[in-house]
C-alpha positions in Angstrom: -100.4 -86.4 -118.7 -98.3 -89.5 -118.4 -98.2 -91.9 -121.3 -97.2 -95.4 -122.3 -94.9 -95.4 -125.3 -93.7 -98.5 -127.2 -90.6 -98.1 -129.3 -90.3 -101.1 -131.6 -87.8 -102.3 -134.2 -85.8 -105.3 -135.3 -82.6 -106.4 -133.6 -79.7 -104.2 -134.4 -81.9 -101.1 -134.8 -80.6 -99.3 -131.7 -83.4 -100.0 -129.2 -81.2 -100.3 -126.1 -79.1 -97.3 -127.1 -82.3 -95.2 -127.4 -83.5 -96.6 -124.0 -80.3 -95.4 -122.4 -80.5 -92.0 -124.1 -84.1 -91.5 -122.9 -83.0 -92.3 -119.4 -80.1 -89.9 -119.6 -82.3 -87.1 -121.0 -84.8 -87.4 -118.2 -82.2 -87.7 -115.4 -80.5 -84.6 -116.8 -83.7 -82.7 -116.2 -83.9 -83.8 -112.6 -86.5 -86.6 -113.1 -86.3 -89.8 -111.1 -86.7 -93.0 -112.9 -86.3 -96.8 -112.8 -84.8 -99.0 -115.4 -85.9 -102.5 -116.2 -84.8 -105.2 -118.6 -85.1 -109.0 -119.1 -82.6 -111.4 -120.7 -80.2 -108.7 -121.9 -77.3 -110.3 -123.9 -74.8 -108.9 -121.4 -76.4 -110.7 -118.4 -78.8 -109.9 -115.6 -79.5 -106.5 -114.1 -78.1 -104.4 -116.9 -79.2 -102.6 -120.0 -76.4 -102.8 -122.6 -76.0 -101.3 -126.0 -73.9 -102.7 -128.9 -72.1 -99.3 -128.8 -70.7 -100.2 -125.4 -73.0 -98.3 -123.2 -74.4 -99.9 -120.0 -76.6 -99.0 -117.1 -77.7 -101.1 -114.1 -81.3 -102.1 -114.2 -83.9 -104.2 -112.4 -84.2 -107.7 -113.9 -87.7 -108.5 -114.8 -88.9 -112.0 -113.8 -92.2 -113.8 -114.0 -92.9 -112.6 -110.5 -92.1 -108.9 -111.1 -95.1 -106.6 -110.2 -94.4 -103.2 -111.6 -97.0 -101.5 -109.5 -95.5 -102.8 -106.3 -91.9 -102.0 -107.4 -92.9 -98.4 -108.2 -94.8 -98.0 -104.9 -91.9 -99.3 -102.8 -89.4 -97.1 -104.7 -91.6 -94.1 -104.2 -92.0 -94.9 -100.5 -88.3 -95.3 -99.9 -86.8 -92.5 -102.1 -89.5 -90.2 -103.3 -91.8 -90.0 -106.3 -91.0 -91.9 -109.5 -91.4 -89.9 -112.7 -90.7 -92.5 -115.4 -89.8 -96.1 -116.2 -87.5 -97.3 -119.0 -88.4 -100.9 -119.9 -86.0 -102.6 -122.3 -86.5 -106.1 -123.9 -90.2 -105.5 -123.3 -91.1 -108.3 -125.8 -90.2 -110.8 -123.0 -92.6 -109.3 -120.5 -95.9 -111.2 -119.8 -99.1 -109.6 -121.1 -100.2 -109.2 -117.5 -97.1 -107.2 -116.7 -97.8 -104.9 -119.7 -101.2 -104.3 -118.2 -99.4 -103.4 -114.9 -97.4 -100.8 -116.8 -100.5 -99.3 -118.3 -101.9 -99.0 -114.7 -98.7 -97.4 -113.6 -99.3 -94.7 -116.2 -103.0 -94.3 -115.6 -103.2 -94.6 -111.8 -99.8 -93.4 -110.7 -99.1 -90.8 -113.3 -95.7 -92.3 -114.2 -94.4 -92.2 -117.8 -93.4 -95.6 -119.2 -91.1 -96.0 -122.2 -90.9 -99.6 -123.4 -88.5 -100.9 -126.0 -88.7 -104.2 -127.8 -88.8 -106.4 -130.8 -92.3 -106.9 -132.2 -92.0 -110.4 -133.7 -89.9 -113.4 -133.2 -87.8 -115.5 -135.5 -90.9 -117.2 -136.8 -92.5 -113.8 -137.6 -95.0 -114.3 -134.8 -95.8 -111.5 -132.4 -94.3 -111.8 -128.9 -97.2 -111.8 -126.4 -95.7 -108.9 -124.5 -95.2 -106.9 -127.7 -98.7 -107.7 -128.9 -100.2 -106.4 -125.6 -98.1 -103.2 -125.9 -99.4 -102.5 -129.4 -102.9 -103.0 -128.0 -102.5 -100.7 -125.0 -99.8 -98.1 -125.8 -100.7 -94.5 -126.2 -98.1 -94.3 -128.9 -96.2 -97.0 -130.9 -93.1 -95.6 -132.6 -90.9 -97.5 -135.1 -87.3 -96.7 -134.6 -85.9 -94.3 -137.2 -82.5 -96.1 -137.4 -83.1 -98.8 -140.0 -81.3 -102.1 -139.6 -80.2 -103.5 -143.0 -80.4 -107.0 -144.5 -77.2 -108.3 -146.1 -78.7 -107.3 -149.5 -78.9 -103.7 -148.4 -82.7 -103.5 -148.2 -84.4 -102.5 -145.0 -84.4 -105.4 -142.5 -87.9 -106.1 -141.2 -87.5 -109.7 -139.8 -85.4 -111.4 -137.2 -83.9 -114.7 -138.2 -82.4 -117.3 -135.7 -79.3 -119.0 -137.0 -77.0 -121.8 -136.0 -73.6 -121.7 -137.7 -75.1 -119.3 -140.2 -78.0 -121.6 -141.1 -81.5 -120.2 -140.5 -83.8 -122.3 -138.3 -87.5 -121.9 -138.1 -88.4 -124.2 -135.2 -87.7 -124.0 -131.5 -88.5 -122.2 -128.3 -89.7 -118.6 -128.8 -87.2 -117.2 -126.4 -83.5 -118.2 -126.8 -81.0 -115.5 -125.8 -78.4 -114.8 -128.5 -76.8 -111.9 -130.4 -76.2 -110.8 -134.0 -72.5 -111.5 -133.4 -72.7 -115.0 -132.2 -69.7 -117.3 -132.3 -69.6 -120.4 -134.4 -71.8 -123.2 -133.0 -73.9 -120.8 -130.9 -77.4 -119.7 -131.4 -77.3 -116.3 -133.2 -79.6 -113.9 -134.9 -79.5 -112.0 -138.2 -81.8 -109.3 -139.5 -83.2 -109.9 -142.9 -85.7 -108.3 -145.3 -89.0 -110.1 -145.8 -87.9 -111.6 -149.1 -84.7 -113.3 -147.8 -86.4 -114.3 -144.5 -89.1 -116.1 -146.5 -86.4 -117.7 -148.7 -84.4 -118.6 -145.6 -81.4 -117.0 -147.2 -78.9 -115.6 -144.7 -75.7 -113.8 -145.5 -73.8 -117.1 -145.0 -76.2 -119.0 -147.3 -75.8 -116.3 -149.9 -72.0 -116.5 -149.7 -72.1 -120.2 -150.0 -74.1 -120.0 -153.3 -71.6 -117.4 -154.6 -68.6 -119.6 -153.7 -70.2 -122.6 -155.3 -70.8 -120.7 -158.5 -67.2 -119.5 -158.6 -65.9 -123.0 -157.9 -68.1 -124.4 -160.7 -66.8 -121.7 -163.1 -63.2 -122.7 -162.3 -63.9 -126.3 -163.2 
């Protein structure tokens, strides 16, 4: 039977890499699938991995109707066996419900990949609906690490290395942002609650060394 599977993890835990691997494995077995993403850091219409892998994908917008897209693709090219849906945290709850119907009514496997919570530790609406509806929720086995070496469990938004806790829920950025840009850093809960990023920690260390010299 077809199923809806939600693969979740923090930023930098290999979600997009796994999404591309899942697609490769299914295509290698002769299955026909469709790839979707929204607001990928590399731009529109692509799933990109930090390892340098990329695949063209359908860009999800507010108006995307997954049931209709699958029906049209099946009409034009033959049955669809699976969907790979990256950056699923950005999908609307109603679109997640569409994905569930694609599984139940059309018999198509859906593999969704996304971050569970935002930089304020609040669930993304799309992720919350996936947790509620998925046949399986799998936490990625590759653990992202906080600067302290502990398992990273939270996503922090930064500007010039300084953690911010207010702003729009969705702002596209990366863990390797340039100075002055909105960036993200994965932290353990302790350092997220302390608002202590790697840059903030280095600043404290440097200040201590400077005080010791004087």
